[in-house]
TITI-422697 format. One record per residue (C-alpha): residue number from 1; residue in three letters; x, y, z. Coordinates in nm, 4 decimals, padded with zeros to 6 digits. Each point is the difference from the previous one (the first is absolute). Layout:
% residues N
r resi:NUM | resn:ala | c1:X | c2:Y | c3:Z;
...
% end
This chain:
% residues 177
r resi:1 | resn:met | c1:-10.1351 | c2:00.7959 | c3:02.0051;
r resi:2 | resn:gly | c1:00.0780 | c2:00.3279 | c3:-00.1846;
r resi:3 | resn:pro | c1:00.1222 | c2:00.0820 | c3:-00.3602;
r resi:4 | resn:thr | c1:00.3581 | c2:-00.0596 | c3:00.1309;
r resi:5 | resn:gly | c1:-00.0494 | c2:-00.3561 | c3:00.0802;
r resi:6 | resn:met | c1:-00.1873 | c2:-00.1100 | c3:-00.3409;
r resi:7 | resn:arg | c1:00.2828 | c2:00.1898 | c3:-00.1878;
r resi:8 | resn:trp | c1:00.2579 | c2:-00.2740 | c3:00.1899;
r resi:9 | resn:arg | c1:-00.2379 | c2:-00.2655 | c3:-00.0571;
r resi:10 | resn:ser | c1:-00.0341 | c2:00.0573 | c3:-00.3787;
r resi:11 | resn:thr | c1:00.3768 | c2:00.0668 | c3:-00.0094;
r resi:12 | resn:gly | c1:00.0884 | c2:-00.3709 | c3:00.1403;
r resi:13 | resn:ala | c1:-00.2441 | c2:-00.1626 | c3:-00.1998;
r resi:14 | resn:ala | c1:00.1324 | c2:00.1460 | c3:-00.3285;
r resi:15 | resn:leu | c1:00.4086 | c2:-00.0560 | c3:00.1380;
r resi:16 | resn:leu | c1:-00.1589 | c2:-00.3687 | c3:00.0313;
r resi:17 | resn:gly | c1:-00.1742 | c2:-00.0586 | c3:-00.3267;
r resi:18 | resn:ile | c1:00.3396 | c2:00.1306 | c3:-00.1423;
r resi:19 | resn:gly | c1:00.1718 | c2:-00.2422 | c3:00.1724;
r resi:20 | resn:gly | c1:-00.2087 | c2:-00.2493 | c3:-00.0916;
r resi:21 | resn:leu | c1:00.0369 | c2:00.1139 | c3:-00.3748;
r resi:22 | resn:ile | c1:00.3871 | c2:-00.0344 | c3:00.0188;
r resi:23 | resn:leu | c1:-00.0058 | c2:-00.3585 | c3:00.2332;
r resi:24 | resn:val | c1:-00.2886 | c2:-00.1623 | c3:-00.1880;
r resi:25 | resn:pro | c1:00.1557 | c2:00.0137 | c3:-00.3396;
r resi:26 | resn:ala | c1:00.3241 | c2:-00.0843 | c3:00.1134;
r resi:27 | resn:ala | c1:-00.0965 | c2:-00.3185 | c3:00.1593;
r resi:28 | resn:ala | c1:-00.1967 | c2:-00.1235 | c3:-00.3142;
r resi:29 | resn:arg | c1:00.3288 | c2:00.0188 | c3:-00.2270;
r resi:30 | resn:ala | c1:00.1563 | c2:-00.1206 | c3:00.3041;
r resi:31 | resn:ser | c1:-00.2404 | c2:-00.3339 | c3:-00.0307;
r resi:32 | resn:glu | c1:00.0494 | c2:-00.0237 | c3:-00.4026;
r resi:33 | resn:gly | c1:00.3628 | c2:-00.0766 | c3:00.0215;
r resi:34 | resn:gly | c1:00.1779 | c2:00.2963 | c3:-00.1482;
r resi:35 | resn:gly | c1:-00.0238 | c2:00.3410 | c3:00.1654;
r resi:36 | resn:val | c1:00.1803 | c2:00.1573 | c3:00.2275;
r resi:37 | resn:thr | c1:-00.1274 | c2:00.0029 | c3:00.3350;
r resi:38 | resn:val | c1:00.0144 | c2:00.2721 | c3:00.2387;
r resi:39 | resn:ile | c1:00.0119 | c2:-00.0293 | c3:00.3492;
r resi:40 | resn:pro | c1:-00.0650 | c2:00.2509 | c3:00.2570;
r resi:41 | resn:asp | c1:00.2102 | c2:00.1259 | c3:00.1810;
r resi:42 | resn:trp | c1:00.0707 | c2:00.2943 | c3:00.2571;
r resi:43 | resn:ser | c1:00.0120 | c2:00.2682 | c3:-00.2649;
r resi:44 | resn:val | c1:-00.3713 | c2:-00.0710 | c3:-00.1074;
r resi:45 | resn:ser | c1:-00.1098 | c2:00.1090 | c3:00.3775;
r resi:46 | resn:ile | c1:00.2429 | c2:00.2669 | c3:-00.0298;
r resi:47 | resn:gln | c1:-00.1609 | c2:00.1166 | c3:-00.3222;
r resi:48 | resn:ile | c1:-00.3660 | c2:-00.0419 | c3:00.1550;
r resi:49 | resn:val | c1:00.1134 | c2:00.2384 | c3:00.3127;
r resi:50 | resn:asn | c1:00.1686 | c2:00.2738 | c3:-00.2456;
r resi:51 | resn:phe | c1:-00.3353 | c2:00.0238 | c3:-00.1991;
r resi:52 | resn:leu | c1:-00.1608 | c2:00.0247 | c3:00.3058;
r resi:53 | resn:phe | c1:00.1531 | c2:00.2315 | c3:00.1446;
r resi:54 | resn:leu | c1:-00.0320 | c2:00.2417 | c3:-00.3268;
r resi:55 | resn:ile | c1:-00.3439 | c2:-00.0558 | c3:-00.0479;
r resi:56 | resn:phe | c1:00.0066 | c2:00.1294 | c3:00.3817;
r resi:57 | resn:ala | c1:00.2512 | c2:00.2827 | c3:-00.0852;
r resi:58 | resn:leu | c1:-00.1785 | c2:00.0943 | c3:-00.2822;
r resi:59 | resn:asn | c1:-00.3133 | c2:00.0013 | c3:00.1173;
r resi:60 | resn:leu | c1:00.1216 | c2:00.2318 | c3:00.2961;
r resi:61 | resn:leu | c1:00.2054 | c2:00.1841 | c3:-00.2362;
r resi:62 | resn:leu | c1:-00.1773 | c2:00.0575 | c3:-00.3231;
r resi:63 | resn:tyr | c1:-00.3175 | c2:-00.1374 | c3:-00.0472;
r resi:64 | resn:arg | c1:-00.1944 | c2:00.1289 | c3:00.3337;
r resi:65 | resn:pro | c1:00.1216 | c2:00.3591 | c3:-00.0961;
r resi:66 | resn:ile | c1:-00.0676 | c2:-00.0593 | c3:-00.4016;
r resi:67 | resn:arg | c1:-00.3683 | c2:-00.1175 | c3:00.1641;
r resi:68 | resn:arg | c1:-00.0119 | c2:00.2753 | c3:00.2419;
r resi:69 | resn:ile | c1:00.0584 | c2:00.2769 | c3:-00.2296;
r resi:70 | resn:leu | c1:-00.2564 | c2:-00.1818 | c3:-00.2693;
r resi:71 | resn:lys | c1:-00.2628 | c2:-00.0031 | c3:00.2601;
r resi:72 | resn:glu | c1:00.0712 | c2:00.3593 | c3:00.1067;
r resi:73 | resn:arg | c1:-00.0064 | c2:00.1107 | c3:-00.3709;
r resi:74 | resn:lys | c1:-00.3428 | c2:-00.1857 | c3:-00.0527;
r resi:75 | resn:glu | c1:-00.1752 | c2:00.1362 | c3:00.3110;
r resi:76 | resn:lys | c1:00.1313 | c2:00.3442 | c3:-00.1091;
r resi:77 | resn:thr | c1:-00.1587 | c2:-00.0598 | c3:-00.3422;
r resi:78 | resn:gln | c1:-00.2937 | c2:-00.1192 | c3:00.1185;
r resi:79 | resn:gly | c1:-00.0156 | c2:00.3165 | c3:00.2094;
r resi:80 | resn:met | c1:00.0700 | c2:00.2280 | c3:-00.3070;
r resi:81 | resn:glu | c1:-00.2666 | c2:-00.2223 | c3:-00.1902;
r resi:82 | resn:gln | c1:-00.2477 | c2:00.0669 | c3:00.3111;
r resi:83 | resn:ala | c1:00.1060 | c2:00.3415 | c3:-00.0276;
r resi:84 | resn:ile | c1:-00.0678 | c2:00.0507 | c3:-00.3489;
r resi:85 | resn:gln | c1:-00.3452 | c2:-00.1674 | c3:-00.0197;
r resi:86 | resn:gly | c1:-00.1095 | c2:00.2394 | c3:00.2897;
r resi:87 | resn:ala | c1:00.1182 | c2:00.3103 | c3:-00.1704;
r resi:88 | resn:asp | c1:-00.2135 | c2:-00.1951 | c3:-00.3182;
r resi:89 | resn:gln | c1:-00.2874 | c2:-00.0032 | c3:00.1901;
r resi:90 | resn:ser | c1:00.0277 | c2:00.3201 | c3:00.1511;
r resi:91 | resn:val | c1:00.0469 | c2:00.1689 | c3:-00.3435;
r resi:92 | resn:ala | c1:-00.3100 | c2:-00.1616 | c3:-00.1668;
r resi:93 | resn:asp | c1:-00.1540 | c2:00.1049 | c3:00.3517;
r resi:94 | resn:lys | c1:00.0709 | c2:00.3267 | c3:-00.0478;
r resi:95 | resn:glu | c1:-00.0601 | c2:-00.0012 | c3:-00.4170;
r resi:96 | resn:ala | c1:-00.3427 | c2:-00.1179 | c3:00.0932;
r resi:97 | resn:ala | c1:-00.0788 | c2:00.2377 | c3:00.2367;
r resi:98 | resn:phe | c1:00.1486 | c2:00.2669 | c3:-00.2621;
r resi:99 | resn:ala | c1:-00.2262 | c2:-00.1740 | c3:-00.3208;
r resi:100 | resn:lys | c1:-00.2618 | c2:00.0455 | c3:00.2830;
r resi:101 | resn:ala | c1:00.0563 | c2:00.4003 | c3:00.0715;
r resi:102 | resn:ile | c1:00.0002 | c2:00.0338 | c3:-00.3366;
r resi:103 | resn:arg | c1:-00.3335 | c2:-00.1540 | c3:-00.0799;
r resi:104 | resn:asp | c1:-00.1924 | c2:00.1295 | c3:00.2898;
r resi:105 | resn:ala | c1:00.1964 | c2:00.3725 | c3:-00.1216;
r resi:106 | resn:arg | c1:-00.1481 | c2:-00.0757 | c3:-00.3155;
r resi:107 | resn:ala | c1:-00.3645 | c2:-00.0741 | c3:00.1322;
r resi:108 | resn:ser | c1:00.0200 | c2:00.3356 | c3:00.1806;
r resi:109 | resn:gly | c1:00.0990 | c2:00.1820 | c3:-00.2286;
r resi:110 | resn:leu | c1:-00.2826 | c2:-00.1510 | c3:-00.2252;
r resi:111 | resn:lys | c1:-00.2281 | c2:00.0307 | c3:00.2405;
r resi:112 | resn:glu | c1:00.0841 | c2:00.3447 | c3:00.0231;
r resi:113 | resn:lys | c1:00.0181 | c2:00.1321 | c3:-00.3650;
r resi:114 | resn:glu | c1:-00.3545 | c2:-00.1634 | c3:-00.0394;
r resi:115 | resn:ala | c1:-00.1219 | c2:00.2064 | c3:00.3174;
r resi:116 | resn:met | c1:00.1505 | c2:00.2861 | c3:-00.1769;
r resi:117 | resn:ile | c1:-00.1972 | c2:-00.0367 | c3:-00.3341;
r resi:118 | resn:gln | c1:-00.2927 | c2:-00.0982 | c3:00.1585;
r resi:119 | resn:ala | c1:00.0678 | c2:00.3427 | c3:00.1689;
r resi:120 | resn:ala | c1:00.0882 | c2:00.1959 | c3:-00.2836;
r resi:121 | resn:ala | c1:-00.3011 | c2:-00.1570 | c3:-00.1896;
r resi:122 | resn:ala | c1:-00.1930 | c2:00.0913 | c3:00.2596;
r resi:123 | resn:glu | c1:00.1089 | c2:00.3650 | c3:-00.0033;
r resi:124 | resn:glu | c1:-00.0386 | c2:-00.0145 | c3:-00.3873;
r resi:125 | resn:arg | c1:-00.3386 | c2:-00.0965 | c3:00.0559;
r resi:126 | resn:lys | c1:-00.0968 | c2:00.2839 | c3:00.1954;
r resi:127 | resn:arg | c1:00.1478 | c2:00.2490 | c3:-00.1942;
r resi:128 | resn:ile | c1:-00.1105 | c2:-00.0998 | c3:-00.3020;
r resi:129 | resn:glu | c1:-00.3608 | c2:00.0041 | c3:00.1419;
r resi:130 | resn:gly | c1:00.0733 | c2:00.3490 | c3:00.1637;
r resi:131 | resn:ile | c1:00.1022 | c2:00.1462 | c3:-00.3222;
r resi:132 | resn:asn | c1:-00.3311 | c2:-00.1988 | c3:-00.1794;
r resi:133 | resn:ala | c1:-00.1909 | c2:00.1739 | c3:00.2799;
r resi:134 | resn:lys | c1:00.1603 | c2:00.3795 | c3:-00.0894;
r resi:135 | resn:ala | c1:-00.0169 | c2:-00.0971 | c3:-00.3257;
r resi:136 | resn:gln | c1:-00.3788 | c2:-00.0737 | c3:00.0114;
r resi:137 | resn:ala | c1:-00.0658 | c2:00.2722 | c3:00.2168;
r resi:138 | resn:asp | c1:00.1840 | c2:00.2536 | c3:-00.2449;
r resi:139 | resn:leu | c1:-00.1839 | c2:-00.1412 | c3:-00.2599;
r resi:140 | resn:glu | c1:-00.3736 | c2:00.0529 | c3:00.1815;
r resi:141 | resn:glu | c1:00.1278 | c2:00.3323 | c3:00.1069;
r resi:142 | resn:met | c1:00.0810 | c2:00.0743 | c3:-00.3782;
r resi:143 | resn:arg | c1:-00.3174 | c2:-00.1202 | c3:-00.1032;
r resi:144 | resn:gly | c1:-00.1701 | c2:00.2209 | c3:00.1947;
r resi:145 | resn:lys | c1:00.1828 | c2:00.2688 | c3:-00.0744;
r resi:146 | resn:ile | c1:-00.1024 | c2:-00.0743 | c3:-00.3809;
r resi:147 | resn:arg | c1:-00.3327 | c2:-00.0422 | c3:00.0991;
r resi:148 | resn:ala | c1:-00.0066 | c2:00.3302 | c3:00.1655;
r resi:149 | resn:asp | c1:00.1803 | c2:00.1493 | c3:-00.2911;
r resi:150 | resn:ala | c1:-00.2667 | c2:-00.1308 | c3:-00.2263;
r resi:151 | resn:glu | c1:-00.2926 | c2:00.0961 | c3:00.1826;
r resi:152 | resn:arg | c1:00.0771 | c2:00.3624 | c3:00.0414;
r resi:153 | resn:ala | c1:00.1538 | c2:00.0190 | c3:-00.3708;
r resi:154 | resn:arg | c1:-00.3826 | c2:-00.1847 | c3:-00.0667;
r resi:155 | resn:gly | c1:-00.1206 | c2:00.2739 | c3:00.1861;
r resi:156 | resn:ala | c1:00.1360 | c2:00.2647 | c3:-00.1512;
r resi:157 | resn:leu | c1:-00.0509 | c2:-00.1522 | c3:-00.3006;
r resi:158 | resn:lys | c1:-00.3878 | c2:-00.0104 | c3:00.0755;
r resi:159 | resn:gln | c1:00.0465 | c2:00.4195 | c3:00.0874;
r resi:160 | resn:glu | c1:00.1121 | c2:00.0611 | c3:-00.2903;
r resi:161 | resn:ile | c1:-00.1928 | c2:-00.2751 | c3:-00.1906;
r resi:162 | resn:gly | c1:-00.2575 | c2:00.2933 | c3:-00.1356;
r resi:163 | resn:val | c1:00.2512 | c2:00.2639 | c3:-00.1101;
r resi:164 | resn:phe | c1:00.2172 | c2:-00.2871 | c3:-00.1990;
r resi:165 | resn:ala | c1:-00.3208 | c2:-00.1235 | c3:-00.1535;
r resi:166 | resn:glu | c1:-00.1010 | c2:00.3414 | c3:-00.1481;
r resi:167 | resn:gln | c1:00.3345 | c2:00.0375 | c3:-00.0895;
r resi:168 | resn:ile | c1:00.0178 | c2:-00.3162 | c3:-00.2442;
r resi:169 | resn:thr | c1:-00.3258 | c2:00.0761 | c3:-00.1065;
r resi:170 | resn:gln | c1:00.1436 | c2:00.3342 | c3:-00.1157;
r resi:171 | resn:lys | c1:00.2977 | c2:-00.1249 | c3:-00.1698;
r resi:172 | resn:ile | c1:-00.2043 | c2:-00.2869 | c3:-00.1809;
r resi:173 | resn:leu | c1:-00.2680 | c2:00.2309 | c3:-00.0987;
r resi:174 | resn:gly | c1:00.2356 | c2:00.2885 | c3:-00.1379;
r resi:175 | resn:arg | c1:-00.2888 | c2:00.2613 | c3:00.2205;
r resi:176 | resn:ala | c1:-00.0429 | c2:00.1098 | c3:00.3199;
r resi:177 | resn:leu | c1:-00.2839 | c2:-00.1937 | c3:00.1930;
% end
């Protein structure tokens, strides 16, 4: 049995319940002896038929289109929510990829920086060693020149020592020797 049959069955149960609510209290009051007794006549049947026709007509003209529109809105809303979730996921994935790319670029940059620093330090050590070696060589050369000059000066002075000694002695004694 489909949903339409269930509606008619529940509608019929509702009508019987309403009829029971109307007729039972009236019968109870009639047995007490002082009330108005309502005897259902053909107008109750017309009202029931009218009620059923209105339910059918309103269901056909009003309730079904409204339910259909609400269902379409719900589906559209769910579709939009899914699209939003997909977009959020896409954005999160892109943010994660961007953050990873940034981290990788920083790591790469730091590695390059360290490599450049090490290369510069090695170049600096090499240049300093070269300068120190040249300075040591220049220093040794200068020492060698100074030694050579000192030796030449000694040699020249050794040859003239006799003359200088004689001149000093003459000056100290004040007479010629």
